[in-house]
MDTraj code that builds the backbone (N, CA, C; nanometers):
import mdtraj as md
import numpy as np

residues = "UNK UNK UNK UNK UNK UNK UNK UNK UNK UNK UNK UNK UNK UNK UNK UNK UNK UNK UNK UNK UNK UNK UNK UNK UNK UNK UNK UNK UNK UNK UNK UNK UNK UNK UNK UNK UNK UNK UNK UNK UNK UNK UNK UNK UNK UNK UNK UNK UNK UNK UNK UNK UNK UNK UNK UNK UNK UNK UNK UNK UNK UNK UNK UNK UNK UNK UNK UNK UNK UNK UNK UNK UNK UNK UNK UNK UNK UNK UNK UNK UNK UNK UNK UNK UNK UNK UNK UNK UNK UNK UNK UNK UNK UNK UNK UNK UNK UNK UNK UNK UNK UNK UNK UNK UNK UNK UNK UNK UNK UNK UNK UNK UNK UNK UNK UNK UNK UNK UNK UNK UNK UNK UNK UNK UNK UNK UNK UNK UNK UNK UNK UNK".split()
xyz = np.array([
    [-0.6643, 0.5078, -5.4025],
    [-0.6102, 0.3859, -5.4610],
    [-0.6939, 0.2643, -5.4195],
    [-0.7306, 0.2627, -5.2954],
    [-0.8098, 0.1512, -5.2427],
    [-0.9451, 0.1430, -5.3129],
    [-1.0044, 0.2574, -5.3394],
    [-1.1338, 0.2618, -5.4084],
    [-1.1206, 0.2066, -5.5498],
    [-1.0113, 0.2405, -5.6167],
    [-0.9877, 0.1881, -5.7515],
    [-0.9748, 0.0370, -5.7508],
    [-0.9040, -0.0158, -5.6533],
    [-0.8863, -0.1607, -5.6431],
    [-1.0198, -0.2295, -5.6177],
    [-1.0980, -0.1755, -5.5274],
    [-1.2295, -0.2341, -5.4976],
    [-1.3199, -0.2273, -5.6211],
    [-1.3170, -0.1145, -5.6904],
    [-1.3972, -0.1006, -5.8133],
    [-1.3560, -0.2022, -5.9190],
    [-1.2255, -0.2187, -5.9349],
    [-1.1743, -0.3160, -6.0319],
    [-1.2201, -0.4571, -5.9972],
    [-1.2100, -0.4948, -5.8714],
    [-1.2513, -0.6292, -5.8293],
    [-1.4012, -0.6513, -5.8498],
    [-1.4803, -0.5482, -5.8232],
    [-1.6246, -0.5595, -5.8466],
    [-1.6561, -0.5765, -5.9939],
    [-1.5867, -0.5019, -6.0793],
    [-1.6081, -0.5142, -6.2236],
    [-1.5682, -0.6533, -6.2726],
    [-1.4579, -0.7062, -6.2221],
    [-1.4168, -0.8416, -6.2611],
    [-1.5221, -0.9433, -6.2203],
    [-1.5799, -0.9236, -6.1044],
    [-1.6853, -1.0132, -6.0585],
    [-1.8081, -1.0072, -6.1461],
    [-1.8419, -0.8881, -6.1919],
    [-1.9563, -0.8741, -6.2821],
    [-1.9304, -0.9422, -6.4148],
    [-1.8117, -0.9221, -6.4725],
    [-1.7788, -0.9858, -6.5998],
    [-1.7687, -1.1364, -6.5858],
    [-1.7261, -1.1837, -6.4691],
    [-1.7103, -1.3274, -6.4481],
    [-1.8435, -1.3999, -6.4618],
    [-1.9511, -1.3369, -6.4218],
    [-2.0818, -1.4006, -6.4304],
    [-2.1581, -1.3615, -6.5559],
    [-2.1071, -1.2650, -6.6311],
    [-2.1766, -1.2169, -6.7484],
    [-2.1942, -1.3268, -6.8538],
    [-2.0925, -1.4097, -6.8727],
    [-2.1052, -1.5162, -6.9719],
    [-2.2096, -1.6184, -6.9280],
    [-2.2279, -1.6355, -6.7987],
    [-2.3306, -1.7284, -6.7488],
    [-2.4702, -1.6741, -6.7771],
    [-2.4874, -1.5448, -6.7635],
    [-2.6158, -1.4820, -6.7979],
    [-2.6433, -1.4975, -6.9466],
    [-2.5396, -1.4746, -7.0269],
    [-2.5523, -1.4926, -7.1710],
    [-2.5924, -1.6373, -7.2027],
    [-2.5259, -1.7332, -7.1397],
    [-2.5543, -1.8751, -7.1644],
    [-2.6988, -1.9088, -7.1302],
    [-2.7441, -1.8605, -7.0188],
    [-2.8817, -1.8882, -6.9767],
    [-2.9811, -1.8280, -7.0761],
    [-2.9573, -1.7042, -7.1149],
    [-3.0468, -1.6341, -7.2079],
    [-3.0500, -1.7021, -7.3452],
    [-2.9339, -1.7467, -7.3928],
    [-2.9223, -1.7990, -7.5287],
    [-2.9301, -1.9517, -7.5374],
    [-2.9373, -2.0212, -7.4255],
    [-2.9496, -2.1662, -7.4271],
    [-2.8181, -2.2404, -7.4488],
    [-2.7072, -2.1792, -7.4085],
    [-2.5763, -2.2430, -7.4196],
    [-2.5509, -2.3302, -7.2967],
    [-2.4844, -2.4395, -7.3182],
    [-2.4407, -2.5226, -7.2070],
    [-2.3202, -2.4564, -7.1406],
    [-2.2998, -2.4872, -7.0126],
    [-2.1863, -2.4341, -6.9373],
    [-2.0874, -2.5429, -6.8953],
    [-2.1222, -2.6685, -6.9219],
    [-2.0375, -2.7812, -6.8832],
    [-2.0050, -2.8644, -7.0070],
    [-1.8784, -2.8936, -7.0266],
    [-1.8342, -2.9681, -7.1436],
    [-1.8994, -3.1066, -7.1512],
    [-1.8981, -3.1803, -7.0420],
    [-1.9531, -3.3166, -7.0434],
    [-2.1019, -3.3184, -7.0767],
    [-2.1749, -3.2223, -7.0263],
    [-2.3184, -3.2153, -7.0555],
    [-2.3401, -3.1829, -7.2033],
    [-2.2617, -3.0887, -7.2552],
    [-2.2726, -3.0540, -7.3982],
    [-2.2391, -3.1750, -7.4850],
    [-2.1371, -3.2501, -7.4481],
    [-2.0973, -3.3677, -7.5253],
    [-2.2069, -3.4742, -7.5247],
    [-2.2647, -3.5009, -7.4101],
    [-2.3740, -3.5991, -7.4017],
    [-2.4925, -3.5563, -7.4871],
    [-2.5266, -3.4300, -7.4778],
    [-2.6378, -3.3763, -7.5559],
    [-2.6070, -3.3838, -7.7061],
    [-2.4845, -3.3517, -7.7431],
    [-2.4433, -3.3566, -7.8838],
    [-2.4514, -3.4979, -7.9386],
    [-2.4073, -3.5951, -7.8609],
    [-2.4126, -3.7342, -7.9048],
    [-2.5570, -3.7817, -7.9172],
    [-2.6400, -3.7411, -7.8242],
    [-2.7816, -3.7794, -7.8267],
    [-2.8537, -3.7183, -7.9471],
    [-2.8228, -3.5914, -7.9782],
    [-2.8912, -3.5199, -8.0864],
    [-2.8173, -3.5282, -8.2195],
    [-2.7044, -3.5973, -8.2208],
    [-2.6244, -3.6149, -8.3419],
    [-2.5831, -3.4800, -8.4045],
    [-2.5361, -3.3887, -8.3180],
    [-2.4899, -3.2565, -8.3599],
    [-2.3490, -3.2344, -8.3067],
    [-2.2711, -3.1574, -8.3791],
    [-2.1399, -3.1185, -8.3288],
    [-2.1551, -3.0072, -8.2249],
    [-2.0470, -2.9804, -8.1547],
    [-2.0458, -2.8774, -8.0512],
    [-1.9815, -2.7509, -8.1068],
    [-2.0454, -2.6380, -8.0811],
    [-1.9845, -2.5088, -8.1061],
    [-1.9441, -2.4571, -7.9678],
    [-1.8143, -2.4567, -7.9419],
    [-1.7586, -2.4273, -7.8102],
    [-1.6903, -2.2904, -7.8141],
    [-1.7440, -2.1962, -7.7372],
    [-1.6887, -2.0612, -7.7306],
    [-1.6117, -2.0469, -7.5997],
    [-1.4825, -2.0166, -7.6107],
    [-1.3984, -1.9951, -7.4930],
    [-1.3832, -1.8445, -7.4719],
    [-1.4154, -1.7993, -7.3509],
    [-1.4073, -1.6577, -7.3165],
    [-1.3234, -1.6408, -7.1897],
    [-1.3041, -1.5164, -7.1481],
    [-1.2343, -1.4865, -7.0227],
    [-1.2931, -1.3600, -6.9621],
    [-1.2751, -1.3454, -6.8324],
    [-1.3307, -1.2309, -6.7597],
    [-1.2820, -1.0973, -6.8129],
    [-1.1556, -1.0886, -6.8450],
    [-1.0931, -0.9614, -6.8801],
    [-1.1064, -0.9255, -7.0279],
    [-1.1778, -1.0036, -7.1049],
    [-1.1774, -0.9913, -7.2506],
    [-1.2946, -0.9067, -7.3023],
    [-1.2685, -0.7816, -7.3423],
    [-1.3773, -0.7006, -7.3977],
    [-1.4252, -0.7527, -7.5333],
    [-1.3359, -0.8192, -7.6091],
    [-1.3754, -0.8739, -7.7391],
    [-1.4723, -0.9904, -7.7226],
    [-1.4597, -1.0633, -7.6137],
    [-1.5528, -1.1738, -7.5862],
    [-1.6933, -1.1193, -7.5640],
    [-1.7035, -1.0174, -7.4810],
    [-1.8331, -0.9551, -7.4540],
    [-1.8923, -0.8953, -7.5809],
    [-1.8089, -0.8292, -7.6592],
    [-1.8543, -0.7715, -7.7858],
    [-1.9047, -0.8814, -7.8800],
    [-1.8331, -0.9931, -7.8858],
    [-1.8733, -1.1052, -7.9707],
    [-2.0079, -1.1622, -7.9264],
    [-2.0262, -1.1764, -7.7960],
    [-2.1539, -1.2263, -7.7437],
    [-2.2691, -1.1329, -7.7812],
    [-2.2481, -1.0034, -7.7585],
    [-2.3562, -0.9060, -7.7770],
    [-2.3841, -0.8711, -7.9223],
    [-2.2802, -0.8570, -8.0033],
    [-2.2991, -0.8085, -8.1401],
    [-2.3088, -0.9195, -8.2445],
    [-2.2718, -1.0400, -8.2067],
    [-2.2730, -1.1487, -8.3049],
    [-2.3594, -1.2648, -8.2556],
    [-2.3181, -1.3297, -8.1487],
    [-2.3868, -1.4511, -8.1036],
    [-2.5310, -1.4267, -8.0601],
    [-2.5628, -1.3079, -8.0141],
    [-2.6990, -1.2771, -7.9667],
    [-2.7982, -1.2464, -8.0778],
    [-2.7504, -1.2280, -8.1986],
    [-2.8400, -1.1958, -8.3101],
    [-2.9276, -1.3160, -8.3454],
    [-3.0550, -1.2906, -8.3690],
    [-3.1529, -1.3976, -8.3881],
    [-3.1161, -1.4944, -8.5007],
    [-3.0720, -1.4421, -8.6138],
    [-3.0408, -1.5299, -8.7261],
    [-2.9208, -1.6199, -8.6954],
    [-2.8232, -1.5655, -8.6284],
    [-2.7051, -1.6448, -8.5923],
    [-2.7408, -1.7449, -8.4835],
    [-2.8159, -1.7002, -8.3840],
    [-2.8565, -1.7901, -8.2754],
    [-2.9382, -1.9077, -8.3289],
    [-3.0264, -1.8804, -8.4235],
    [-3.1077, -1.9879, -8.4818],
    [-3.0198, -2.0887, -8.5554],
    [-2.9269, -2.0402, -8.6360],
    [-2.8373, -2.1305, -8.7088],
    [-2.7541, -2.2137, -8.6125],
    [-2.7007, -2.1493, -8.5105],
    [-2.6209, -2.2229, -8.4114],
    [-2.7045, -2.3315, -8.3459],
    [-2.8225, -2.2974, -8.2994],
    [-2.9061, -2.3962, -8.2300],
    [-2.9584, -2.5052, -8.3224],
    [-2.9765, -2.4744, -8.4500],
    [-3.0195, -2.5764, -8.5456],
    [-2.9078, -2.6757, -8.5780],
    [-2.7840, -2.6258, -8.5884],
    [-2.6731, -2.7084, -8.6354],
    [-2.5819, -2.7641, -8.5264],
    [-2.5792, -2.6990, -8.4100],
    [-2.4807, -2.7322, -8.3075],
    [-2.5426, -2.7390, -8.1683],
    [-2.4662, -2.7957, -8.0782],
    [-2.4933, -2.7817, -7.9362],
    [-2.3983, -2.6710, -7.8899],
    [-2.4515, -2.5557, -7.8528],
    [-2.3647, -2.4454, -7.8136],
    [-2.3149, -2.4598, -7.6694],
    [-2.1890, -2.4291, -7.6508],
    [-2.1224, -2.4384, -7.5211],
    [-2.0374, -2.3137, -7.5039],
    [-2.0423, -2.2530, -7.3870],
    [-1.9549, -2.1399, -7.3564],
    [-1.8904, -2.1664, -7.2213],
    [-1.7591, -2.1440, -7.2162],
    [-1.6862, -2.1649, -7.0913],
    [-1.5838, -2.0540, -7.0721],
    [-1.5499, -2.0323, -6.9466],
    [-1.4536, -1.9306, -6.9097],
    [-1.3168, -1.9946, -6.8917],
    [-1.2207, -1.9488, -6.9690],
    [-1.0848, -2.0051, -6.9642],
    [-1.0247, -1.9969, -6.8247],
    [-1.0570, -1.8935, -6.7510],
    [-0.9985, -1.8734, -6.6194],
    [-1.0487, -1.9740, -6.5158],
    [-1.1588, -2.0393, -6.5431],
    [-1.2136, -2.1367, -6.4490],
    [-1.1511, -2.2758, -6.4638],
    [-1.0843, -2.3012, -6.5776],
    [-1.0091, -2.4262, -6.6014],
    [-1.0933, -2.5527, -6.5785],
    [-1.2192, -2.5511, -6.6234],
    [-1.3070, -2.6669, -6.6071],
    [-1.3350, -2.7337, -6.7414],
    [-1.2351, -2.7398, -6.8262],
    [-1.2512, -2.7959, -6.9596],
    [-1.1316, -2.8859, -6.9887],
    [-1.1455, -2.9779, -7.0836],
    [-1.0315, -3.0630, -7.1199],
    [-0.9127, -2.9780, -7.1664],
    [-0.7917, -3.0156, -7.1285],
    [-0.6713, -2.9367, -7.1585],
    [-0.6504, -2.9047, -7.3065],
    [-0.6984, -2.9898, -7.3954],
    [-0.6754, -2.9635, -7.5382],
    [-0.7467, -2.8373, -7.5875],
    [-0.8381, -2.7848, -7.5089],
    [-0.9106, -2.6640, -7.5473],
    [-0.8529, -2.5369, -7.4851],
    [-0.7412, -2.5479, -7.4171],
    [-0.6808, -2.4298, -7.3560],
    [-0.6163, -2.3449, -7.4648],
    [-0.6531, -2.2203, -7.4682],
    [-0.6024, -2.1290, -7.5712],
    [-0.5616, -1.9982, -7.5054],
    [-0.4476, -1.9481, -7.5428],
    [-0.4012, -1.8203, -7.4903],
    [-0.4782, -1.7034, -7.5508],
    [-0.5259, -1.7207, -7.6717],
    [-0.5980, -1.6140, -7.7401],
    [-0.7475, -1.6368, -7.7281],
    [-0.8191, -1.5311, -7.7002],
    [-0.9627, -1.5412, -7.6832],
    [-1.0308, -1.4200, -7.7462],
    [-1.1537, -1.4290, -7.7853],
    [-1.2331, -1.5516, -7.7833],
    [-1.1793, -1.6542, -7.8830],
    [-1.2005, -1.7790, -7.8487],
    [-1.1690, -1.8889, -7.9387],
    [-1.2944, -1.9725, -7.9546],
    [-1.3258, -2.0066, -8.0779],
    [-1.4424, -2.0901, -8.1068],
    [-1.3922, -2.2215, -8.1639],
    [-1.4344, -2.3300, -8.1002],
    [-1.3995, -2.4644, -8.1460],
    [-1.5241, -2.5299, -8.2036],
    [-1.5076, -2.5962, -8.3160],
    [-1.6127, -2.6800, -8.3724],
    [-1.5673, -2.8228, -8.3461],
    [-1.6399, -2.8927, -8.2606],
    [-1.5963, -3.0216, -8.2086],
    [-1.6878, -3.1334, -8.2580],
    [-1.6264, -3.2371, -8.3133],
    [-1.7007, -3.3539, -8.3598],
    [-1.7663, -3.4227, -8.2411],
    [-1.8949, -3.4495, -8.2522],
    [-1.9697, -3.5067, -8.1403],
    [-1.9372, -3.6541, -8.1139],
    [-1.8796, -3.7232, -8.2112],
    [-1.8457, -3.8648, -8.1919],
    [-1.7041, -3.8832, -8.1397],
    [-1.6097, -3.8164, -8.2028],
    [-1.4681, -3.8394, -8.1717],
    [-1.4060, -3.7325, -8.0822],
    [-1.4750, -3.6221, -8.0613],
    [-1.4249, -3.5065, -7.9875],
    [-1.3043, -3.4413, -8.0553],
    [-1.2861, -3.4689, -8.1825],
    [-1.1800, -3.4061, -8.2597],
    [-1.2216, -3.2626, -8.2909],
    [-1.1264, -3.1714, -8.2806],
    [-1.1524, -3.0323, -8.3161],
    [-1.1513, -3.0223, -8.4685],
    [-1.2670, -2.9992, -8.5269],
    [-1.2788, -2.9877, -8.6723],
    [-1.2258, -2.8540, -8.7224],
    [-1.2470, -2.7507, -8.6423],
    [-1.2012, -2.6174, -8.6797],
    [-1.1849, -2.5346, -8.5531],
    [-1.0879, -2.4455, -8.5565],
    [-1.0611, -2.3543, -8.4452],
    [-1.0533, -2.2140, -8.5038],
    [-1.1371, -2.1258, -8.4519],
    [-1.1416, -1.9879, -8.4988],
    [-1.1015, -1.8992, -8.3816],
    [-0.9951, -1.8222, -8.4007],
    [-0.9409, -1.7409, -8.2921],
    [-0.9683, -1.5937, -8.3171],
    [-1.0156, -1.5266, -8.2129],
    [-1.0360, -1.3826, -8.2193],
    [-1.1787, -1.3442, -8.2541],
    [-1.2028, -1.2159, -8.2481],
    [-1.3339, -1.1604, -8.2769],
    [-1.3645, -1.1709, -8.4264],
    [-1.4856, -1.2110, -8.4574],
    [-1.5345, -1.2135, -8.5951],
    [-1.6601, -1.1281, -8.6012],
    [-1.6694, -1.0446, -8.7026],
    [-1.7918, -0.9659, -8.7159],
    [-1.9059, -1.0580, -8.7587],
    [-2.0229, -1.0019, -8.7615],
    [-2.1446, -1.0797, -8.7888],
    [-2.1378, -1.1558, -8.9211],
    [-2.1040, -1.0863, -9.0294],
    [-2.1036, -1.1516, -9.1603],
    [-1.9953, -1.2601, -9.1689],
    [-1.8776, -1.2318, -9.1166],
    [-1.7709, -1.3329, -9.1172],
    [-1.8131, -1.4569, -9.0401],
    [-1.8796, -1.4361, -8.9262],
    [-1.9206, -1.5510, -8.8452],
    [-2.0334, -1.6284, -8.9133],
    [-2.1221, -1.5607, -8.9803],
    [-2.2277, -1.6287, -9.0563],
    [-2.1626, -1.7202, -9.1610],
    [-2.0613, -1.6692, -9.2291],
    [-1.9900, -1.7498, -9.3285],
    [-1.9232, -1.8708, -9.2638],
    [-1.8690, -1.8543, -9.1453],
    [-1.8022, -1.9643, -9.0756],
    [-1.9028, -2.0727, -9.0360],
    [-2.0145, -2.0348, -8.9771],
    [-2.1095, -2.1369, -8.9286],
    [-2.1904, -2.2008, -9.0417],
    [-2.1888, -2.1394, -9.1586],
    [-2.2622, -2.1963, -9.2716],
    [-2.1747, -2.2772, -9.3656],
    [-2.0527, -2.3064, -9.3282],
    [-1.9633, -2.3863, -9.4135],
    [-2.0123, -2.5277, -9.4222],
])
top = md.Topology()
chain = top.add_chain()
for i, resn in enumerate(residues, 1):
    res = top.add_residue(resn, chain, resSeq=i)
    for name in ("N", "CA", "C"):
        top.add_atom(name, md.element.get_by_symbol(name[0]), res)
traj = md.Trajectory(xyz[None], top)
């Protein structure tokens, strides 16, 4: 039993940093305030992806959708990408969502949420969403 608990805690630790590795690789911001400043400077809205340690759909979304070259290019051309972990609670309260992954499209001037997309989206569905 003790071995199972230790294994579980180690796996949670690995997943906790996995989104940070993804962010570094893909050029996503990890801090809301930095993303907002960058968005205002570059006159782009924010594409904010909320994930959690325990969420297999979040990891699947990162690997099978967000990591694809065509999607990554569109995101970086049109938005300032931001990814944050819900469990770390380092984001404005209005972005707290019980369901994850959640993607927010945030106006760079007013910080108004233009659109909120909840749950996993396959590649084609997400392409349609970001190209609206």
